[in-house]
N, C-alpha and C positions, 0 to 999 in steps of 0.2 A: 504494500500500500504506500502510496506516495503522499507523505505528509508535507504539504507545501510550506507551512510556517507555523510557529507558535504564536498565539495571540495573547498579548499581555494586557490586563485591565480591559477597558472598554474603548481604547483609542481606535480611531478609524484606521483601517488597514488597506494598503494598496497591494494587490496581488497580481503577479505577472502571468505569462503564458507558459504552460507546461505541456510538453508532448503534443503540441499542435492544438490543444483544447483551451479555449478562453476560460479564465477563472473569475473570481469575484470582482465586483466593480471597484475601481479606484475612486469612490465617491468622496466628496468633500463635505466636511461639517462646517457649520458657521464659525467664523472667526470670533474670538471672544469680544463681546460688546457689540457685535454686528447685528443689523436687521436684515431680514432676508424675505424674498417672495416665497409663495407656496412652493412646496417641493416639486421639482421638475419630474415629469413622468419618465425622463431618461436617466434618473438616478434612483438609488435604493431607499431614499427617504431618511437618510441619516441626519439631514439638516433639521429635522423636526424632533430629534430625540431629547433636546434640552431647551426648555422654553420658560421664560419668566413672563407671567401675565400681570399687567399693571391696570389699576383702576382707570377706566376711560377707554379701554380696548386696545391699548398699545401692547405689543408682544416683542420681547427681546429674545434673540437666539444665541445659544452658546455662552451665556453668562454663568459659567459653572460656579463662580464664587457666590452667586446668589443662593446656593444651597446652604450657605452659612448665615445669611442675613435676611432672607425673605420671611414674611409674616405667616406663611404656610408652606411647608416643603413636603412634596409627595414623590415617592419613587414607585412607579406603577408599571404593571405588565404592559409591554410595548404595543400589543395588538389593538389597543384602544386609542392609538395616536390620533385617529381621524375624528374622534368625538370631542377631544379635549378643548378645542378652541370654543365651540358653542357651549359646552358644559361649564367650563371655568368662568366664561364671561357672564353666563346666567347666574352662577353662584355669586360672582362679585357684585352684580346688580342688586342682589338680595342682601349682600354683606359688604357695603361700600367702604367700611372701615378697614377691611383687610386689603391693603393697598398693593401688595406684591405676593404672588404665588409662584413658586418654583416647581416645575413638573418635569420629571424624567419619564420617558416611555421607552424602556429597553427591556430585554428579557429578564424575568425576575431572578433567574439563577445567577446572572451576572451581577445583579444588584446585591443579592444575598451574599455571594462569595467575595465580590470585588469592591463593595462599597460600604456594607454594614459590618461584616465580620472582620474586614481588614481595610486599611486605608487604600482607597482607589484614586486613580488619576484619569482625567479625560483631557485630551489635548494638552498634556503637561501641567494641568491644574488639579490640585487636590479637591476631592469631593467630601462633603460632610458625611460622617458616619452615623448621624442621628436624625434621619428624616422624621417628620411628624407622623406620616402615614406610609405604610408599605402594602402593596397589593400584588397578588399573584393569581395565576389561573387555577390554583389548587391550594387548599389550606395547609398542605404539607410544609411549604416554605415558612409559613407563619408559625407553625408548630415547632419547627426546628429553632427558630429565633426565640420562641417562648421558653423552650427548654434551657436556652442559654441566658435566660433572664432579661431578654431585650424587649419583649412585647409586654403590653399592659395586661394581657391574659385573655382578651376576648376578641371577637371579630364578627363581621357580617358577610353574607353572600349578597352581592349587589347587582349582578347580571349574569347571563348565560350565553353560550355560543356553541357552535358545532363545526366539525371538520368538513372541508370541501376540497375538490381538486381544481387547480388553476391550470389552464392550457392556453395555447395561442389562439387568437381570434380565428374562428372557423373550425377549430378543433381538427387540424390537418392529420393528426395521427389517429383520429376516430377513437379516442379514449372514452369508454362508456361507464366506467366506475372504478372503485378502488382495486378490484381484482386485477385490473389491467396493469397495475404497478409491477406485477410479476412478469410482464412481457420483456422479451430480450431486445426489442427494436426501439426502445424509448430511452431518452436521457432524462434523469430526474434531478430536481433541486428541492431539498427538504430542510426544515429547521434543524440545527445541530442538536444532537442528543445530550450534549454536555451542559448547556445553560438554558436551552429554550424549552419551557414547560409544554408548549404545544406538541412537541415531539417526545420529550422525555416522559410525559405523563399520558399522552393520548395517541399520537401518531404511531409510536412504536407498539403500543398495545393493539392498535387496529391491525397493523401488519402481522402481528403474532396471531390475532384472531383469524386472519386470512391464510395463515400458514406460509407467508412469504417474507417474514422479517429478515432472516439470515441472507436470503438472496438479494433483497433490496439494499441492506445495510452492510453486508459483509460481517455482520455481528460486531460492528465497531461502535462502541459507546462513548468514544472520546474525540472522534474526528470533528474538527471545527475549522471551517475555511479550507477544506480539502476534499479530495475524492475518497469516499468510503469504499466504493467499488470503482476502480479506475475506468474513467470514460463513461460511466453509467449513472452513478449516484453521487451528487455533490451535496455536502452539508454546508450550510451558510456560515459566514463568519460571525456576524453579530445578531441578525434576526431575519425572520422569514420575509420581511419586506424586500429582501434582496431577490426573492424568487421571481416576482413579476418582471424585474429588470433583466434577469437571466433569460426568461422566456421571450421577452420582447426582442432581445438581442441574439436570439437563435442559439443560446448556450444550453437550453434545456427545453424539453417538451412538456413537462408536467411537474407540479409540486403540490405538496400538502399545505394548505393554508386554512384560515378561518373563513367561514361564510361571509363574515363582515368585510373581509379584505376583497372578496369578489365584488361585493356591492360597491365598495369604495373605488375599486379599479374601474368599474363600469361608470361610476359617477364622474371619474376623471377622463373617461373616453380612452382608456389605455387599450393596447392591442392584445388583450387577453379576455378570457371568459371562464365561466365555471362549469364544472361537471359535478352533479350532486353525488353524494355518497349515501347509500341507503341507511335508514334509521338503525339497522342492525349493527352498523360499523362506524357511524359518524360521531359517536360519543356525546351526542346531545343530551343524553340522560345523566352524564357524569360531570360535564364541564360547568364549574361554578367559580366565579371570580370572587376571591376572598380579600378583605381589607381589614387592617387593624392599626391601632396606634402604638408607637414605641414609647417605652418608659422615659427615655432621655430626650425625647423631642422637645424643642424649645417652645413650641406653640400649642400647648395641650388644649386650651379652650378652642382655638381655631380648628384644630383637628376634629374635635367633637362636633363642631358646627358643620363641618364638611360631611362627616358621617351621617348626621341628621339630615343634611340636604340630599344625600344619595337615596334616602328613603321616601322622598317626595315624588308626587306624580310628575312634576316638571322634569326632574332628573331622569326618572325611569322612561319618560316619553322621549327624551333626547337620545338615550341609548337605543331605544327601540327604533327610532328613525334612521339609525345607521345599521340596522339589521340584527342588533343584539336582542336577546329574549329577556323580557322583564323578570325581575326577581319577584318571588311570591312574598306575601306578608310574613310567612314563616322564615324565609331566607333572610329577611331584613331585620329579624330580631337578633340582638346581641347574644352571642353564644360563646361559652368558654373554649379555649384552644386545647 
């Protein structure tokens, strides 16, 4: 197996060409203190990973130092990146005294291991190890932090999602469902199994249910930004938002993503489309986004106000408008970790 590189922290990585096959994009993140237009459909969306929302609607990109100073700091599972602008601005309209909110939307495994449990760096800048709120696509990450004495001890489930396949516009390989991932004539791009919850918790389980896990992954649980199966299965460097980029650029035929990412890609008129995965395999009955407060967060009151906001119809309707499934009244009750 050809390991192209080791990825340190969450810094943006530029990867070259190996064996005639193009690899992960050399995407650019926003320079510190810069303002940026919406993410281009020709990049992997890394420029929207780090945002500071200010009262009045202004948004700053790449101001990593705001993780130490903002009046609410949230490290959230990356696949809700498309929701955050509308959601946070609605929250700020209702809470205008919270003048700055720093939000990261990157894989929760990277947050857990590289920013909360140890000092992390992004673009050469230290990141705060004590966000006010942390969210993942499964409560396992929160439970791990709770055992280490980091969490306040409870959490809520605030929305749901399910798996879908992303393919090129027109579906040229005629991919009909998840079982086709076992075909020999397709190149795949999937979230890495090391830090991305979508694959670690759900995608890998689906492949095992189908009996094709080892064929698709080479049984590699650590590959990140590399070919798990040479020339056949690529695992993303940072997050699965790299997959539409790879498909559009002819580097992959198909990838496991969230249904909400298909909806967002269609909204952006990208050259991709979705192929549904049957209810038997799409994990819609298991995927629950969990969020909780950290003990040493600087803004305890503001964190609770945001948790209360997530329980409102306005917040739930915003998530639903992007293709997420609303949380039930039972989901939204505070529960121990």
